[in-house]
Structures are given as C-alpha cells and as structure tokens.
C-alpha positions, 0 to 999 in steps of 0.5 A: 287268595284275598282281594287286595284291592281297595273298593273302586269308586266312579267319580263324576265332574261338574265342569262348570257352574250350572252345567251337568255332571259327566262321568271322569273315571274312577279311583280306589279308596278304602271309603267315600271320603278317602275316594273324594280326596282321591278324585280331587288329586286326580281329577281336580287338578283340571282348571275346569273341575268345580265340584266332584261326586264319588260313587261305590261302583258296586251300586251302579248299574251299567248297561249298554242298549244291547244289554236292556234289551236282551234283559227285557226279554228274559226278566218280563216278570218286572222284578229287579236288583234289590227287591228281595228286602223290604224295610216297609211293613207293607212288603213294598220297597220305599221309593228314592231318587236315582240319578241317571247318566247317559252315553249317546252314540256320538259322544264318549263321556256319560253324561247326566240325565233327569233323575227318576224315582223308583223303588229298585235299580232295575226299575230305575234303569227301566225308567231312565230308558223311558224318558229318552223317548226313543233318542239316540243312546247307547249306554246308561248309568242309574245309581241311588242318589243317597249313595252320592259323596259330594264336594259340593255343599250348600253351606260353603265353598269346598275345600278341596276347590281348584285354583282359579290361577295357576300362576305357578305354572308360567314360567315367566312368573320366575324372574331366574335370569334377573335374579341370577344377574342381580346375584352376579352384579352383587358378587362383582362388587363384592370382589372389587372392594 
C-alpha cells in the first residue's frame, strides 16, 4: 500500500515585526509554495502573524534533552546525519547556517534561538545545545536555513499579508436594522400611493 499523504511542512510564525520566529504547527502540501499558501490559510488568519516560514519536516532534526544525552553516549565518534556524501574535493562537507528553535521547560512553544554554522545537522544540534550554556531547555529543533520558504521579502510587502483591520467581523459595521427600516418605509410609501 502506498502513502497517499502529501509531505509535511513545519510552519514558523513571526508574531510582530522585529520579533523572533516561533513554531506554529504544520501543513501538508505538494511543494513549498503550496505549503506557504496553506500555512497562510491556516495560520495567517491570526491577527498577529506578520510573516511565515515553511520547512520540510524531513530536514528538521528534533531532539529532546533526554534524546540528546542518549545520542551523545552512543555516538561518541562525532559522525552525524548527512556526513556520508561530500560535495567538496577535499572530502569535507561545506559549512552552512542552521536555524535553531528551543523549547524551555516552562513554555509550550519553540522559539527561535541564535543560528549556528555547521557541516551536518547532528553537528548543528550539538553546537546549538552548547550555546545554551546550561540554560533550562527541554527540546531543540535544527534545520538548514537554505530549506526555508519564506513569505518575508526584502523587496516588498508579502502578497499574503494579513489585514490590519478586519471590519467585516464587527457586527456593528453592517447596518442591517437601518436598511430593513428604510426598505419597510419605502414599501409603506408605495403602498399608500
């Protein structure tokens, strides 16, 4: 039996201009562009969402503090995920920037932390945990910054930007009562003639 589900994309939301990203949830989509559209349909309706990222879940390394401790004990040779192939002639993988998201014990959301530079996802995870310097953390996610499809653009405003004023939700904006009275008065005037 084949899997009929579309790939899963993690969604990250910027709650306000200048604020760090935070994990919002996930969506299913055929590709990253569709995932971004689906993310706006689901998470962009929040009045706080000013920007969204989508990242394929299969490139996100997710580990709890306990899993990290167990993997440190069992993989002491330092080889991590993605180190089997090499794109450089010297046999070393090129370094790239990895985004880091951390969940503290007292919080329920994953919030953006300082990015790290590494040659593999496992190395990025180790460097992310090192930068916490013993601070309280419960779980950590890392993924390559190159995997992000973003609604935020340096060139201009996003085509999916949320509305600033959602007047259509205010029932007082629809003068239904006044319109019905006017219609009734017009009908009575024509009946009297």
